[in-house]
Backbone as CSV, one residue per row, in Angstrom:
resi,resn,N_x,N_y,N_z,CA_x,CA_y,CA_z,C_x,C_y,C_z
1,UNK,0.850,-1.203,0.000,0.000,0.000,0.000,0.882,1.248,0.000
2,UNK,0.630,2.151,-0.968,1.381,3.392,-1.052,0.865,4.372,-0.002
3,UNK,1.794,4.948,0.751,1.415,5.857,1.821,1.802,7.287,1.453
4,UNK,0.809,8.181,1.451,1.080,9.588,1.177,1.685,10.228,2.409
5,UNK,2.764,10.974,2.232,3.460,11.585,3.352,3.485,13.101,3.199
6,UNK,3.599,13.778,4.322,3.776,15.223,4.317,4.963,15.553,5.214
7,UNK,5.847,16.413,4.719,7.025,16.814,5.481,6.660,18.012,6.356
8,UNK,6.587,17.779,7.658,6.300,18.838,8.623,7.593,19.127,9.383
9,UNK,8.189,20.281,9.137,9.504,20.632,9.705,10.510,19.523,9.430
10,UNK,10.490,19.022,8.203,11.405,17.975,7.729,11.157,16.607,8.363
11,UNK,10.008,16.419,9.005,9.621,15.111,9.531,8.507,14.566,8.637
12,UNK,8.715,13.404,8.057,7.733,12.813,7.158,6.654,12.081,7.950
13,UNK,5.435,12.605,7.873,4.290,12.028,8.592,3.329,11.449,7.564
14,UNK,2.816,10.256,7.837,1.902,9.601,6.911,0.496,10.199,7.014
15,UNK,-0.091,10.485,5.865,-1.463,10.988,5.812,-2.394,9.786,5.711
16,UNK,-2.846,9.307,6.856,-3.666,8.093,6.904,-4.862,8.281,7.831
17,UNK,-5.923,7.543,7.545,-7.042,7.413,8.463,-6.720,6.316,9.465
18,UNK,-7.500,6.252,10.545,-7.299,5.208,11.535,-7.415,3.821,10.902
19,UNK,-8.435,3.633,10.076,-8.629,2.310,9.455,-7.444,1.924,8.582
20,UNK,-6.876,2.908,7.891,-5.709,2.639,7.042,-4.488,2.308,7.888
21,UNK,-4.310,3.029,8.992,-3.174,2.766,9.882,-3.258,1.354,10.456
22,UNK,-4.454,0.946,10.857,-4.648,-0.410,11.400,-4.270,-1.449,10.354
23,UNK,-4.729,-1.260,9.129,-4.426,-2.216,8.058,-2.927,-2.280,7.774
24,UNK,-2.266,-1.122,7.798,-0.815,-1.097,7.568,-0.088,-1.882,8.650
25,UNK,-0.470,-1.668,9.908,0.172,-2.385,11.014,-0.084,-3.888,10.891
26,UNK,-1.309,-4.261,10.564,-1.627,-5.685,10.407,-0.782,-6.303,9.288
27,UNK,-0.616,-5.581,8.182,0.198,-6.077,7.075,1.662,-6.205,7.466
28,UNK,2.145,-5.260,8.267,3.526,-5.323,8.738,3.727,-6.529,9.657
29,UNK,2.747,-6.802,10.521,2.857,-7.979,11.382,2.838,-9.259,10.556
30,UNK,2.012,-9.282,9.532,1.923,-10.466,8.672,3.225,-10.692,7.901
31,UNK,3.932,-9.611,7.584,5.184,-9.725,6.830,6.307,-10.354,7.647
32,UNK,6.192,-10.291,8.977,7.165,-10.936,9.874,8.596,-10.421,9.683
33,UNK,8.705,-9.131,9.407,10.012,-8.473,9.352,9.988,-7.300,10.331
34,UNK,11.117,-6.986,10.979,11.117,-5.921,11.990,10.652,-4.583,11.424
35,UNK,9.627,-4.011,12.036,9.098,-2.717,11.610,8.891,-1.826,12.825
36,UNK,9.091,-0.532,12.617,8.987,0.448,13.697,7.947,1.502,13.348
37,UNK,7.083,1.811,14.318,6.010,2.784,14.118,6.101,3.876,15.173
38,UNK,5.936,5.114,14.746,5.966,6.250,15.665,4.634,6.990,15.613
39,UNK,4.300,7.637,16.724,3.063,8.416,16.823,3.460,9.870,17.054
40,UNK,3.392,10.670,16.004,3.987,12.015,16.031,2.967,13.104,16.326
41,UNK,3.096,13.721,17.489,2.336,14.939,17.772,3.273,16.137,17.602
42,UNK,2.745,17.333,17.813,3.543,18.546,17.613,4.760,18.577,18.533
43,UNK,4.588,18.091,19.757,5.694,18.087,20.715,6.847,17.217,20.220
44,UNK,6.520,16.020,19.686,7.567,15.140,19.166,8.258,15.754,17.952
45,UNK,7.475,16.373,17.080,8.059,16.988,15.888,9.005,18.118,16.270
46,UNK,8.628,18.911,17.272,9.513,19.985,17.739,10.782,19.421,18.369
47,UNK,10.663,18.308,19.084,11.860,17.650,19.632,12.788,17.234,18.500
48,UNK,12.201,16.611,17.462,12.997,16.131,16.338,13.645,17.274,15.566
49,UNK,13.001,18.440,15.592,13.557,19.615,14.928,14.875,20.042,15.568
50,UNK,15.041,19.683,16.850,16.260,20.040,17.592,17.160,18.826,17.847
51,UNK,16.736,17.640,17.414,17.446,16.401,17.726,17.607,15.603,16.434
52,UNK,18.783,15.670,15.835,19.006,15.048,14.533,18.835,13.528,14.573
53,UNK,19.205,12.899,15.686,19.061,11.440,15.758,17.586,11.044,15.779
54,UNK,16.765,11.794,16.508,15.329,11.516,16.527,14.728,11.782,15.153
55,UNK,15.143,12.865,14.503,14.654,13.175,13.155,14.978,12.025,12.202
56,UNK,16.191,11.526,12.278,16.603,10.407,11.413,15.723,9.184,11.653
57,UNK,15.491,8.870,12.929,14.686,7.696,13.292,13.264,7.825,12.748
58,UNK,12.651,8.987,12.947,11.282,9.183,12.477,11.195,9.090,10.954
59,UNK,12.208,9.603,10.284,12.187,9.577,8.819,12.566,8.222,8.243
60,UNK,12.943,7.285,9.110,13.213,5.914,8.667,12.220,4.924,9.276
61,UNK,11.177,5.445,9.895,10.133,4.579,10.451,9.268,4.018,9.315
62,UNK,8.646,2.884,9.581,7.776,2.266,8.582,6.424,2.962,8.511
63,UNK,6.051,3.618,9.608,4.797,4.371,9.649,4.908,5.427,10.741
64,UNK,4.545,6.668,10.414,4.486,7.748,11.395,3.074,8.304,11.339
65,UNK,2.273,8.008,12.360,0.869,8.450,12.337,0.745,9.846,12.946
66,UNK,-0.257,10.609,12.494,-0.458,11.972,13.006,-1.186,11.966,14.348
67,UNK,-0.420,11.771,15.415,-1.000,11.692,16.760,-1.048,13.093,17.368
68,UNK,-2.072,13.843,17.014,-2.207,15.179,17.579,-2.908,16.110,16.614
69,UNK,-3.764,16.953,17.174,-4.483,17.920,16.345,-3.502,18.871,15.658
70,UNK,-2.385,19.173,16.347,-1.392,20.079,15.771,-0.757,19.507,14.514
71,UNK,-0.538,18.201,14.494,0.055,17.553,13.322,-0.899,17.626,12.134
72,UNK,-2.179,17.352,12.382,-3.184,17.419,11.323,-3.319,18.855,10.810
73,UNK,-3.346,19.820,11.736,-3.436,21.232,11.355,-2.255,21.633,10.482
74,UNK,-1.054,21.207,10.900,0.152,21.577,10.155,0.117,21.018,8.735
75,UNK,-0.291,19.767,8.605,-0.358,19.154,7.277,-1.306,19.933,6.370
76,UNK,-2.447,20.305,6.917,-3.430,21.045,6.112,-2.915,22.430,5.747
77,UNK,-2.178,23.057,6.667,-1.577,24.354,6.361,-0.579,24.236,5.217
78,UNK,0.060,23.064,5.126,1.084,22.836,4.104,0.504,22.235,2.835
79,UNK,-0.838,22.199,2.754,-1.487,21.805,1.514,-1.778,20.338,1.344
80,UNK,-1.646,19.555,2.414,-1.945,18.122,2.342,-3.211,17.850,3.145
81,UNK,-4.172,17.206,2.519,-5.459,16.938,3.166,-5.353,15.724,4.083
82,UNK,-4.710,15.915,5.215,-4.610,14.824,6.182,-5.995,14.587,6.777
83,UNK,-6.542,13.381,6.633,-7.956,13.159,6.945,-8.336,13.280,8.406
84,UNK,-7.482,12.812,9.307,-7.861,12.820,10.720,-6.657,12.547,11.615
85,UNK,-6.853,12.833,12.880,-5.857,12.484,13.883,-5.912,10.982,14.136
86,UNK,-4.755,10.352,14.229,-4.665,8.931,14.571,-3.932,8.845,15.904
87,UNK,-4.694,8.917,16.983,-4.101,8.920,18.322,-3.456,7.572,18.621
88,UNK,-2.250,7.616,19.180,-1.544,6.386,19.507,-2.322,5.489,20.448
89,UNK,-2.998,6.101,21.429,-3.783,5.310,22.381,-4.891,4.565,21.654
90,UNK,-5.605,5.266,20.786,-6.719,4.641,20.069,-6.231,3.571,19.098
91,UNK,-5.140,3.840,18.410,-4.561,2.843,17.506,-4.199,1.578,18.280
92,UNK,-3.597,1.767,19.439,-3.233,0.629,20.288,-4.452,-0.194,20.663
93,UNK,-5.526,0.467,21.065,-6.732,-0.262,21.488,-7.342,-1.041,20.323
94,UNK,-7.340,-0.460,19.143,-7.853,-1.175,17.969,-7.024,-2.433,17.693
95,UNK,-5.711,-2.301,17.813,-4.834,-3.451,17.562,-5.032,-4.535,18.619
96,UNK,-5.192,-4.116,19.873,-5.428,-5.083,20.948,-6.777,-5.774,20.757
97,UNK,-7.774,-5.025,20.311,-9.100,-5.609,20.096,-9.069,-6.662,18.993
98,UNK,-8.226,-6.445,18.001,-8.120,-7.397,16.886,-7.251,-8.605,17.225
99,UNK,-6.358,-8.446,18.173,-5.343,-9.464,18.452,-5.904,-10.867,18.718
100,UNK,-6.995,-11.021,19.491,-7.504,-12.385,19.718,-7.944,-13.078,18.428
101,UNK,-8.560,-12.324,17.507,-9.037,-12.916,16.258,-7.887,-13.254,15.306
102,UNK,-6.854,-12.429,15.335,-5.725,-12.631,14.427,-4.597,-13.432,15.074
103,UNK,-4.794,-13.826,16.319,-3.832,-14.657,17.061,-2.482,-13.946,17.236
104,UNK,-2.532,-12.622,17.398,-1.297,-11.853,17.606,-0.869,-11.907,19.077
105,UNK,0.417,-11.990,19.284,1.002,-12.019,20.622,1.559,-10.637,20.935
106,UNK,1.322,-10.151,22.154,1.648,-8.759,22.511,2.522,-8.725,23.755
107,UNK,3.481,-7.789,23.767,4.356,-7.582,24.925,4.229,-6.133,25.366
108,UNK,4.023,-5.905,26.680,3.967,-4.567,27.262,5.299,-4.252,27.931
109,UNK,5.958,-3.175,27.488,7.259,-2.795,28.037,7.249,-1.313,28.373
110,UNK,7.475,-0.999,29.665,7.605,0.400,30.035,6.764,0.809,31.223
111,UNK,6.765,2.112,31.490,6.072,2.737,32.618,6.694,2.300,33.948
112,UNK,6.123,2.783,35.034,6.648,2.501,36.373,6.377,1.049,36.759
113,UNK,7.129,0.531,37.741,6.902,-0.850,38.188,5.436,-1.090,38.548
114,UNK,4.893,-2.177,38.043,3.513,-2.563,38.336,2.492,-2.063,37.340
115,UNK,2.827,-1.029,36.577,1.855,-0.444,35.648,1.548,-1.387,34.490
116,UNK,2.587,-1.966,33.894,2.360,-2.883,32.770,1.535,-4.088,33.203
117,UNK,1.739,-4.530,34.440,0.954,-5.669,34.968,-0.533,-5.299,35.053
118,UNK,-0.811,-4.078,35.531,-2.202,-3.620,35.620,-2.811,-3.446,34.234
119,UNK,-2.006,-2.946,33.308,-2.484,-2.781,31.931,-2.802,-4.140,31.309
120,UNK,-2.008,-5.141,31.641,-2.242,-6.508,31.151,-3.589,-7.033,31.654
121,UNK,-3.851,-6.828,32.937,-5.128,-7.271,33.522,-6.294,-6.576,32.834
122,UNK,-6.131,-5.279,32.569,-7.180,-4.508,31.897,-7.401,-5.035,30.480
123,UNK,-6.319,-5.282,29.768,-6.436,-5.770,28.393,-7.107,-7.135,28.352
124,UNK,-6.760,-7.992,29.285,-7.348,-9.335,29.308,-8.842,-9.292,29.621
125,UNK,-9.251,-8.293,30.390,-10.683,-8.129,30.693,-11.423,-7.505,29.508
126,UNK,-10.789,-6.533,28.861,-11.426,-5.821,27.751,-11.462,-6.648,26.469
127,UNK,-10.421,-7.454,26.254,-10.274,-8.179,24.998,-10.070,-9.672,25.276
128,UNK,-11.150,-10.384,25.604,-11.050,-11.807,25.977,-10.297,-12.633,24.931
129,UNK,-9.386,-13.444,25.414,-8.604,-14.299,24.534,-7.291,-13.688,24.087
130,UNK,-7.035,-12.426,24.460,-5.794,-11.778,24.048,-4.591,-12.450,24.699
131,UNK,-3.508,-12.529,23.953,-2.275,-13.138,24.454,-1.255,-12.038,24.785
132,UNK,-1.213,-11.635,26.038,-0.155,-10.729,26.495,0.959,-11.631,26.998
133,UNK,2.000,-11.781,26.203,2.995,-12.831,26.459,4.143,-12.363,27.352
134,UNK,4.110,-11.105,27.779,5.151,-10.630,28.681,4.942,-9.185,29.071
135,UNK,5.451,-8.827,30.248,5.439,-7.439,30.715,6.793,-7.134,31.349
136,UNK,7.177,-5.879,31.255,8.431,-5.431,31.868,8.324,-3.930,32.098
137,UNK,8.690,-3.468,33.294,8.617,-2.023,33.532,9.754,-1.306,32.822
138,UNK,9.667,0.013,32.773,10.621,0.808,32.016,11.753,1.384,32.836
139,UNK,11.922,0.904,34.073,12.995,1.393,34.937,14.138,0.382,34.912
140,UNK,15.202,0.731,34.222,16.314,-0.217,34.080,17.617,0.545,33.853
141,UNK,18.706,-0.149,34.146,20.033,0.402,33.924,20.595,-0.152,32.611
142,UNK,21.600,0.517,32.102,22.190,0.125,30.815,22.612,-1.336,30.820
143,UNK,23.165,-1.792,31.941,23.654,-3.175,31.998,22.524,-4.207,32.023
144,UNK,21.282,-3.746,32.174,20.138,-4.664,32.176,19.499,-4.804,30.795
145,UNK,19.987,-4.039,29.833,19.340,-4.016,28.525,19.330,-5.383,27.846
146,UNK,20.442,-6.100,27.901,20.491,-7.396,27.223,19.506,-8.379,27.842
147,UNK,19.358,-8.304,29.164,18.382,-9.147,29.857,16.963,-8.841,29.363
148,UNK,16.659,-7.552,29.173,15.338,-7.138,28.692,15.129,-7.602,27.261
149,UNK,16.136,-7.415,26.425,16.052,-7.845,25.026,15.796,-9.347,24.943
150,UNK,16.528,-10.103,25.754,16.351,-11.565,25.753,14.950,-11.944,26.226
151,UNK,14.449,-11.241,27.251,13.105,-11.529,27.763,12.057,-11.299,26.677
152,UNK,12.194,-10.195,25.963,11.225,-9.878,24.910,11.338,-10.882,23.762
153,UNK,12.559,-11.172,23.325,12.757,-12.109,22.216,12.216,-13.489,22.547
154,UNK,12.459,-13.951,23.772,12.024,-15.293,24.175,10.512,-15.420,24.273
155,UNK,9.820,-14.265,24.401,8.355,-14.276,24.472,7.720,-14.362,23.078
156,UNK,8.506,-14.093,22.040,8.052,-14.162,20.645,6.772,-13.357,20.372
157,UNK,6.763,-12.073,20.720,5.561,-11.269,20.414,5.520,-10.875,18.937
158,UNK,4.317,-10.592,18.472,4.148,-9.999,17.143,4.131,-8.480,17.249
159,UNK,3.771,-8.009,18.444,3.597,-6.565,18.667,4.214,-6.180,20.007
160,UNK,5.171,-5.254,19.965,5.812,-4.739,21.171,5.362,-3.302,21.386
161,UNK,4.740,-3.043,22.539,4.319,-1.693,22.904,5.289,-1.163,23.948
162,UNK,6.028,-0.122,23.596,7.050,0.429,24.484,6.627,1.794,25.007
163,UNK,6.493,1.891,26.322,6.058,3.134,26.966,7.198,3.683,27.815
164,UNK,8.194,4.248,27.140,9.382,4.772,27.819,9.447,6.293,27.762
165,UNK,8.455,6.906,27.109,8.483,8.356,26.941,9.280,8.749,25.713
166,UNK,8.941,9.914,25.181,9.619,10.463,24.001,10.806,11.308,24.444
167,UNK,11.991,11.166,23.846,12.324,10.336,22.685,12.968,8.996,23.051
168,UNK,13.018,8.671,24.350,13.718,7.456,24.763,13.163,6.215,24.074
169,UNK,11.816,6.109,24.003,11.230,4.895,23.439,11.566,4.747,21.956
170,UNK,11.533,5.844,21.212,11.858,5.788,19.790,13.323,5.404,19.576
171,UNK,14.200,6.000,20.359,15.625,5.707,20.196,15.947,4.281,20.623
172,UNK,15.332,3.814,21.700,15.601,2.453,22.189,15.093,1.420,21.186
173,UNK,13.883,1.609,20.703,13.315,0.648,19.757,14.127,0.607,18.464
174,UNK,14.497,1.773,17.954,15.229,1.795,16.683,16.621,1.184,16.841
175,UNK,17.262,1.456,17.969,18.604,0.910,18.210,18.585,-0.616,18.256
176,UNK,17.533,-1.178,18.833,17.487,-2.632,19.036,16.533,-3.344,18.081
177,UNK,16.071,-2.642,17.056,15.036,-3.176,16.174,15.428,-4.514,15.544
178,UNK,16.603,-4.565,14.969,17.017,-5.793,14.276,17.304,-6.926,15.259
179,UNK,17.910,-6.603,16.381,18.214,-7.643,17.373,16.937,-8.221,17.968
180,UNK,15.963,-7.364,18.240,14.691,-7.840,18.783,13.960,-8.717,17.771
181,UNK,14.029,-8.331,16.489,13.436,-9.110,15.396,11.944,-9.370,15.622
182,UNK,11.231,-8.320,16.056,9.788,-8.390,16.302,9.080,-7.742,15.114
183,UNK,7.996,-8.334,14.626,7.323,-7.773,13.453,6.965,-6.291,13.575
184,UNK,6.387,-5.875,14.710,6.016,-4.456,14.865,6.316,-3.971,16.278
185,UNK,7.024,-2.848,16.360,7.302,-2.183,17.637,6.761,-0.756,17.554
186,UNK,6.048,-0.341,18.597,5.448,0.994,18.613,5.787,1.701,19.921
187,UNK,6.206,2.951,19.841,6.357,3.786,21.030,5.001,4.351,21.406
188,UNK,4.527,4.036,22.611,3.137,4.374,22.963,3.009,5.363,24.117
189,UNK,4.100,5.965,24.555,4.010,7.021,25.568,3.250,6.620,26.807
190,UNK,2.172,7.356,27.123,1.416,7.117,28.350,0.290,6.104,28.226
191,UNK,0.248,5.348,27.134,-0.858,4.414,26.897,-1.026,3.396,28.023
192,UNK,0.058,2.805,28.469,-0.052,1.797,29.535,-0.525,2.433,30.840
193,UNK,-0.112,3.673,31.097,-0.556,4.385,32.300,-2.064,4.597,32.280
194,UNK,-2.588,4.971,31.115,-4.031,5.177,30.990,-4.765,3.850,31.145
195,UNK,-4.266,2.811,30.499,-4.904,1.497,30.597,-4.910,0.986,32.036
196,UNK,-3.826,1.260,32.754,-3.694,0.783,34.137,-4.496,1.616,35.120
197,UNK,-4.986,2.777,34.664,-5.776,3.639,35.537,-4.967,4.568,36.405
198,UNK,-3.659,4.685,36.130,-2.826,5.579,36.936,-2.738,6.977,36.301
199,UNK,-3.255,7.114,35.097,-3.320,8.413,34.436,-4.658,8.504,33.709
200,UNK,-5.286,9.661,33.788,-6.564,9.849,33.110,-6.329,10.371,31.701
201,UNK,-7.249,10.001,30.812,-7.250,10.584,29.484,-8.243,11.734,29.472
202,UNK,-8.022,12.685,28.598,-8.923,13.839,28.509,-10.340,13.385,28.210
203,UNK,-11.338,14.086,28.776,-12.731,13.769,28.440,-12.951,13.872,26.933
204,UNK,-13.949,13.159,26.442,-14.195,13.098,25.006,-14.413,14.489,24.410
205,UNK,-15.093,15.365,25.174,-15.359,16.696,24.623,-14.065,17.480,24.416
206,UNK,-13.074,17.247,25.295,-11.791,17.928,25.132,-11.011,17.331,23.963
207,UNK,-11.138,16.021,23.772,-10.495,15.395,22.620,-11.072,15.965,21.323
208,UNK,-12.413,16.060,21.269,-13.066,16.582,20.059,-12.759,18.055,19.842
209,UNK,-12.547,18.793,20.943,-12.223,20.222,20.848,-10.734,20.467,20.630
210,UNK,-9.993,19.351,20.460,-8.551,19.427,20.211,-7.811,20.066,21.394
211,UNK,-8.266,19.747,22.600,-7.669,20.314,23.812,-7.032,19.248,24.705
212,UNK,-6.748,18.091,24.138,-6.162,17.021,24.942,-4.798,17.437,25.487
213,UNK,-4.058,18.235,24.712,-2.753,18.725,25.152,-2.890,19.579,26.417
214,UNK,-3.956,20.375,26.482,-4.181,21.231,27.643,-4.514,20.381,28.873
215,UNK,-5.320,19.353,28.667,-5.681,18.453,29.773,-4.434,17.793,30.343
216,UNK,-3.541,17.342,29.475,-2.299,16.704,29.945,-1.454,17.690,30.736
217,UNK,-1.425,18.926,30.259,-0.653,19.942,30.955,-1.209,20.258,32.322
218,UNK,-2.533,20.321,32.440,-3.169,20.600,33.730,-2.985,19.434,34.690
219,UNK,-3.004,18.217,34.138,-2.857,17.024,34.965,-1.411,16.824,35.405
220,UNK,-0.483,17.217,34.528,0.950,17.074,34.806,1.622,18.427,34.614
221,UNK,1.580,19.294,35.641,2.141,20.642,35.507,3.589,20.676,35.025
222,UNK,4.359,19.624,35.327,5.758,19.613,34.892,5.878,19.537,33.363
223,UNK,4.773,19.152,32.695,4.774,19.103,31.236,4.553,20.465,30.602
224,UNK,4.086,21.437,31.388,3.707,22.716,30.810,4.861,23.383,30.077
225,UNK,6.057,23.229,30.620,7.226,23.807,29.958,7.423,23.217,28.572
226,UNK,7.241,21.882,28.457,7.391,21.217,27.171,6.282,21.635,26.212
227,UNK,5.086,21.868,26.764,3.962,22.244,25.914,4.101,23.660,25.359
228,UNK,5.022,24.439,25.943,5.290,25.764,25.392,5.931,25.663,24.008
229,UNK,6.310,24.440,23.638,6.832,24.233,22.282,5.743,24.415,21.243
230,UNK,4.468,24.323,21.652,3.365,24.404,20.687,3.288,25.745,19.965
231,UNK,3.391,26.875,20.689,3.398,28.152,19.951,4.571,28.247,18.972
232,UNK,5.728,27.727,19.352,6.889,27.741,18.459,6.629,26.856,17.233
233,UNK,5.918,25.761,17.453,5.552,24.857,16.366,4.699,25.598,15.335
234,UNK,3.703,26.337,15.818,2.824,27.095,14.923,3.638,28.094,14.103
235,UNK,4.540,28.811,14.766,5.367,29.805,14.075,6.230,29.153,13.008
236,UNK,6.822,28.009,13.348,7.709,27.316,12.401,6.931,26.771,11.189
237,UNK,5.715,26.283,11.447,4.894,25.778,10.347,4.535,26.911,9.383
238,UNK,4.155,28.061,9.947,3.845,29.222,9.093,5.079,29.658,8.301
239,UNK,6.250,29.565,8.920,7.485,29.922,8.222,7.755,28.950,7.082
240,UNK,7.489,27.634,7.319,7.689,26.633,6.261,6.705,26.851,5.116
241,UNK,5.525,27.328,5.449,4.465,27.525,4.466,4.813,28.606,3.449
242,UNK,5.616,29.585,3.869,5.931,30.732,3.005,6.828,30.307,1.833
């Protein structure tokens, strides 16, 4: 399937609907070759604008979905009719819902100790028959990396969800992509926290009003400094448009 892309501050983002993104991920899992997927919101794109290694990783990903109203807005400003936001959390839930029927095996990696375990319990209740073949928290030292890689490889997942935060999760997955040899790896940020109930997601009305970023900032005041990147993002997009 040919994927239309738009370069937003030199980051190539795929112009896809949710249904198209799901089909692409399913096809990548069926291909049984290591693939990496990123969920790009305005904050991640601004990070990549200042971080050449992250920019390189995103531009070599197999799929970069527009996770954020700002990403969709930017694409449209640049003349590409990006159809909708493809939130990483929602994409994850769709994939988990399909997993029992497609016999996909899933591994949860990241977040604080105990969170992935709670997310596993939630997934097993929400999606009967799902195979969560392993969990591991995201608190580890460099010398523990090989142990983690071996644990994930020995579980033989089709889908690895890594919740290590941006840009750590993207850099870790890309660095170990070939060694892990997992069909699909996705950086999912706070998804496991939301599933485990330790973090709330914005109410639906705020999601529809494109204010999910504000909700996260109010819930996590330490993020407010990072969210100040949004006005700079708007300015940079307008500059690219000229």
